[in-house]
LUMBA-475538 format. One record per residue (C-alpha): residue in three letters; x, y, z. Coordinates in pm, whole numbers, padded with zeros to 5 digits, always signed. Example, Ala and Ser with C-alpha at 12.3 -4.5 7.8 and 13.67 -1.06 7.14 Angstrom:
BEGIN
ALA+01230-00450+00780/SER+01367-00106+00714/
end
This chain:
BEGIN
MET+02932+00106+00497/LYS+03114-00128+00262/ALA+02842-00378+00174/SER+02544-00240-00017/LEU+02194-00323+00098/LEU+02128-00509-00225/LYS+02386-00768-00126/LYS+02194-00837+00195/LEU+01909-00976-00013/ALA+02129-01273-00096/LEU+02323-01322+00228/ALA+02205-01667+00317/THR+02273-01855-00004/SER+02419-01811-00350/ILE+02151-02025-00511/GLY+01942-01822-00760/LEU+01563-01836-00781/ALA+01592-02037-01102/SER+01699-02337-00896/TYR+01440-02305-00621/PHE+01171-02567-00582/CYS+00824-02431-00514/HIS+00581-02665-00339/ILE+00226-02561-00418/PRO-00047-02736-00221/SER-00353-02851-00415/THR-00662-03049-00326/ARG-00500-03363-00474/SER-00136-03356-00375/VAL+00165-03141-00320/GLN+00298-03007-00649/GLU+00673-02969-00684/VAL+00780-02721-00949/GLN+01133-02637-01051/TYR+01177-02293-01199/ASN+01314-02302-01551/ASN+01660-02159-01596/TYR+01613-02017-01943/GLU+01930-01812-01949/ASN+02245-01772-01749/LEU+02108-01449-01608/GLU+02350-01194-01475/ASP+02320-01187-01099/LYS+02277-00816-01025/LEU+02004-00843-00763/GLY+02064-01193-00636/ALA+01748-01399-00678/TYR+01547-01093-00777/TYR+01515-00985-01139/THR+01658-00682-01316/THR+01473-00508-01599/GLU+01664-00714-01856/GLU+01606-01037-01670/TYR+01230-00983-01664/GLU+01224-00959-02042/LYS+01444-01268-02080/ARG+01239-01475-01840/MET+00910-01376-02002/GLY+01057-01454-02342/GLY+01172-01791-02210/ILE+00822-01878-02090/VAL+00683-01801-02435/LYS+00957-01993-02614/GLU+00902-02302-02400/ASN+00520-02286-02421/PRO+00417-02129-02754/LYS+00072-02291-02759/ILE-00045-02131-02434/ALA+00186-01834-02378/SER+00244-01514-02569/MET+00410-01184-02487/LYS+00299-00838-02594/LYS+00447-00494-02547/ILE+00168-00282-02402/GLY+00360+00044-02360/GLU+00680+00216-02255/SER+00804+00402-01950/TRP+00912+00766-01950/HIS+01259+00654-02044/LYS+01147+00419-02321/ARG+01180+00094-02132/PRO+00922-00156-02261/ILE+00630-00276-02050/TYR+00521-00629-02135/ALA+00218-00842-02065/LEU+00227-01221-02071/LYS-00091-01390-02189/ILE-00149-01743-02059/SER-00443-01917-02225/ASP-00535-02174-02484/GLU-00641-02071-02834/ASN-01013-02113-02766/GLU-01191-01795-02655/ASN-01480-01982-02491/ILE-01501-02193-02179/GLU-01463-02555-02276/GLY-01792-02720-02374/THR-01985-02392-02368/THR-02042-02077-02571/LYS-01953-01858-02272/LYS-01657-01631-02325/GLU-01361-01699-02100/PRO-01319-01467-01802/GLN-01022-01233-01838/ILE-00785-01179-01548/ILE-00510-00919-01507/ILE-00228-00960-01257/ILE+00013-00668-01223/ALA+00315-00624-01001/GLN+00590-00384-00905/GLN+00404-00059-00955/HIS+00620+00040-00660/ALA+00981-00010-00760/LYS+01125-00138-00433/GLU+00862-00412-00392/LEU+01065-00669-00586/ILE+00894-00975-00444/GLY+00568-00891-00622/GLY+00727-00917-00965/VAL+00903-01242-00879/THR+00571-01384-00758/ALA+00400-01282-01082/ILE+00665-01459-01290/ALA+00643-01765-01063/THR+00267-01777-01123/ALA+00319-01783-01499/GLU+00586-02050-01466/TYR+00366-02262-01241/LEU+00082-02255-01494/THR+00297-02334-01796/LYS+00512-02596-01621/ASN+00211-02794-01497/TYR-00028-02743-01790/SER+00034-03080-01952/THR+00040-03288-01633/ASP-00216-03134-01394/LYS-00583-03137-01491/LYS-00668-02853-01257/VAL-00396-02628-01398/LYS-00504-02717-01751/SER-00858-02610-01668/TYR-00733-02279-01525/VAL-00546-02205-01846/ASP-00809-02338-02087/ASN-01100-02158-01919/ASN-00942-01818-01853/GLU-00745-01553-02035/ILE-00472-01462-01788/TYR-00265-01147-01844/ILE+00040-01095-01625/VAL+00237-00770-01611/PRO+00522-00854-01371/LEU+00704-00521-01406/ALA+00476-00219-01429/ASN+00749+00029-01332/PRO+01071-00054-01521/ASP+01231+00289-01471/GLY+01184+00265-01096/LEU+01349-00075-01091/ALA+01628+00058-01311/ILE+01700+00324-01050/ILE+01723+00058-00783/GLU+01947-00171-00984/GLY+02177+00120-01058/SER+02125+00146-01432/LEU+01943+00479-01438/LYS+02205+00744-01378/GLN+02128+01072-01209/ILE+02222+01347-01453/THR+02391+01657-01315/ASP+02497+01824-01641/ALA+02221+02056-01766/GLU+02326+01995-02127/LYS+02252+01626-02079/ALA+01909+01683-01928/LYS+01670+01393-01978/LYS+01943+01172-02121/ILE+01937+00834-01952/LEU+02259+00635-01935/ASP+02252+00264-01858/GLN+02554+00266-01632/PRO+02606+00153-01274/LEU+02613+00427-01013/THR+02974+00339-00932/GLU+03093+00696-00891/LEU+02817+00789-00647/ASN+02877+00766-00277/GLU+02728+00500-00055/GLU+02469+00736+00092/THR+02324+00800-00253/LYS+02319+00430-00333/LEU+02129+00356-00014/LYS+01880+00628-00091/ASN+01813+00473-00430/THR+01707+00153-00259/TRP+01408+00339-00115/TRP+01273+00426-00462/ARG+00897+00375-00493/LYS+00780+00600-00778/ASN+00850+00605-01151/ALA+01116+00829-01305/ARG+00915+01127-01424/ASP+01129+01443-01414/ASN+00871+01657-01234/ASN+01066+01982-01230/GLU+01232+01916-01569/ASP+01580+01992-01445/GLY+01733+01681-01597/ILE+01807+01529-01255/ILE+01609+01236-01122/LEU+01593+01279-00745/GLU+01355+01108-00506/VAL+01275+01430-00322/HIS+01149+01612-00630/ASP+01075+01356-00898/GLY+00862+01058-00982/VAL+00492+00971-00959/ASP+00337+00698-00747/LEU+00178+00492-01023/ASN-00077+00345-00784/ARG-00217+00693-00717/ASN-00235+00797-01085/TYR-00556+00618-01192/SER-00869+00825-01236/THR-01099+00684-00968/GLY-01072+00907-00663/TRP-00763+01082-00799/THR-00656+01390-00604/ASN-00372+01631-00664/GLY-00072+01647-00432/GLU+00279+01778-00382/SER+00544+01648-00620/TYR+00794+01589-00339/ALA+00561+01341-00167/ASP+00639+00971-00183/ASN+00280+00909-00297/TYR+00258+01200-00544/SER-00034+01126-00776/GLY+00091+01314-01083/PRO-00032+01630-01256/HIS-00355+01461-01370/PRO-00505+01111-01393/PHE-00321+00882-01633/SER-00048+01139-01681/GLU+00210+00858-01676/PRO+00290+00630-01970/GLU+00308+00335-01734/THR-00051+00373-01611/LYS-00164+00444-01966/ALA-00016+00106-02063/ILE-00218-00075-01795/LYS-00528+00125-01889/GLY-00485+00027-02253/LEU-00453-00340-02163/ALA-00769-00336-01951/GLU-00967-00145-02212/SER-00865-00391-02484/LEU-01050-00667-02298/ASP-01424-00725-02320/ASN-01481-00969-02032/LEU-01253-00853-01752/ALA-01352-01046-01441/ILE-01066-01017-01190/THR-00763-00800-01125/VAL-00486-00866-00874/ASP-00228-00604-00781/LEU+00078-00751-00609/HIS+00258-00538-00350/SER+00472-00596-00043/TYR+00534-00509+00324/LEU+00200-00591+00490/GLY+00111-00960+00439/MET-00248-00875+00362/ILE-00541-00907+00121/MET-00718-00577+00054/TYR-01033-00491-00136/PRO-01217-00171-00248/PRO-01295+00097-00186/GLY-00988+00300-00109/TYR-01092+00644-00226/GLU-01416+00679-00027/GLN-01541+00586+00317/GLY-01763+00286+00381/GLY-01790-00038+00188/THR-01923-00140-00150/LYS-02236-00341-00222/GLN-02008-00645-00247/GLU-01837-00606+00089/GLU-01949-00948+00211/LEU-01849-01114-00113/PHE-01502-00963-00092/LYS-01464-01088+00266/LYS-01588-01435+00173/ILE-01345-01464-00119/ALA-01054-01335+00086/LYS-01127-01581+00367/GLU-01130-01868+00118/MET-00799-01747-00022/VAL-00642-01737+00322/LYS-00761-02092+00394/ARG-00541-02208+00108/GLN-00223-02057+00248/PRO+00010-02328+00381/TYR+00212-02091+00601/LYS+00147-01751+00755/LYS-00216-01647+00715/TYR-00271-01297+00579/GLU-00493-01030+00728/ILE-00798-00907+00537/LYS-00878-00537+00520/ARG-01067-00281+00317/LEU-00835-00037+00142/ASN-00984+00268+00309/SER-00918+00125+00655/LEU-00547+00074+00602/TYR-00405+00417+00673/GLY-00690+00565+00872/SER-00794+00773+00571/THR-00899+00728+00210/VAL-00650+00648-00066/GLY-00741+00767-00414/GLY-00617+00690-00763/SER-00539+00320-00714/PHE-00547+00057-00986/THR-00773-00158-00770/ASP-01045+00106-00727/TRP-01027+00196-01096/ALA-01060-00166-01212/TYR-01354-00225-00979/PHE-01554+00093-01031/GLU-01474+00158-01397/HIS-01451-00197-01532/ASN-01674-00398-01299/ALA-01388-00634-01223/LEU-01354-00800-00888/SER-01031-00637-00780/LEU-00790-00725-00501/VAL-00454-00620-00366/ILE-00226-00889-00228/GLU+00061-00768-00012/VAL+00277-01075-00056/TYR+00535-01024+00217/LYS+00505-00904+00574/THR+00785-00764+00783/GLU+00803-00553+01094/PRO+00759-00178+01034/GLN+01086+00010+01002/PRO+01153+00381+01059/PHE+01330+00408+00722/PRO+01201+00118+00509/ASP+01422+00031+00214/ILE+01451-00254-00033/VAL+01565-00501+00233/ASN+01266-00435+00457/PHE+01019-00474+00170/ASN+01155-00801+00035/PRO+01239-01135+00195/PRO+01595-01263+00210/GLN+01680-01488-00080/GLN+01638-01807+00121/GLU+01277-01712+00205/ILE+01156-01620-00146/SER+01035-01967-00235/LYS+00829-01996+00083/VAL+00665-01658+00019/ILE+00572-01765-00333/GLU+00436-02097-00206/ASN+00212-01899+00030/VAL+00068-01675-00242/ILE+00019-01890-00552/PRO-00255-02110-00397/MET-00463-01795-00339/ILE-00424-01689-00701/LEU-00511-02039-00823/TYR-00832-02019-00622/LEU-00930-01706-00814/PHE-00864-01886-01142/GLU-01086-02168-01022/ILE-01390-01951-00942/SER-01339-01674-01198/ASP-01650-01749-01403/SER-01869-01702-01096/LEU-01692-01383-00988/LYS-01811-01149-01258/ASN-01902-00825-01082/PRO-02261-00737-01185/
end
């Protein structure tokens, strides 16, 4: 197989995401936003971002919008790659014209490495807010009356494996040493396998070799609420104990640094769906009807394909423990949602292509998701979970 699967992501066009136009419907008019091309980014993943490109694009947002955007390192991965959070807000900590503290919102993406579209959507959300802040009264109110924290890449090591910059080590003397080199000497079968990567890059058996069969932790099973132990070879291995991973510790630290967390959104891919707690136990929460009402209002704002709405524990026919969404809801009283931003047909061996739209469809997917997120910004003050 001569062409790698990564190339298929950009088959239709050579135009990068930086030149896409995103049309976001609002109650007033159709907004047309051009993505800023802050750097001549190296095109390793087509329109999707590499680990380096995420940092550059976040830095570009801050540079272009210093009054409402800032960037903070909240932690590191196992292999010392930084994890950043963008803060989008004005300098005032209170809602305009009141003494009420602004609601705080966390949006995270790409806990699962191969779900690239989630991270791109997170960046697009930040760019939409900053690009329209000075010209759109609604957007200005979203920014001025919320503290919005966006972590577009929660699993940088996992993405590094996919982009070919995390080398599998076979020499025992070089155990744990990570080399930022393309996997050029590996055969095509190994490259294709890397495009399935979901977990982080924890070396579970400490043999110095990062292999999907034995290594890595599913970050979205490593939070404390409903955490259960599992086998390290599983694709959804939850880790040796809750918050065993530096990546989940980074998200935990961000959430615990906030004193008015109102909403969390976890961006994933593959299902085209809005999901709400609980995942780790059967039945619904006391806010089941509220979750359904909010999700229905979100779906109404989608200009294209309408997403399904489901409770997390109904998704796989069994409970799912250790998720960020359950933890944020039950431990921090935040109204917490999962948005699966892209839907495709189930595949027997899903890889990066199946989880992410072709390059020519990225803009449309983003257009379909951002209006839902804007709705949450709009009603955030009334969504505090009692």
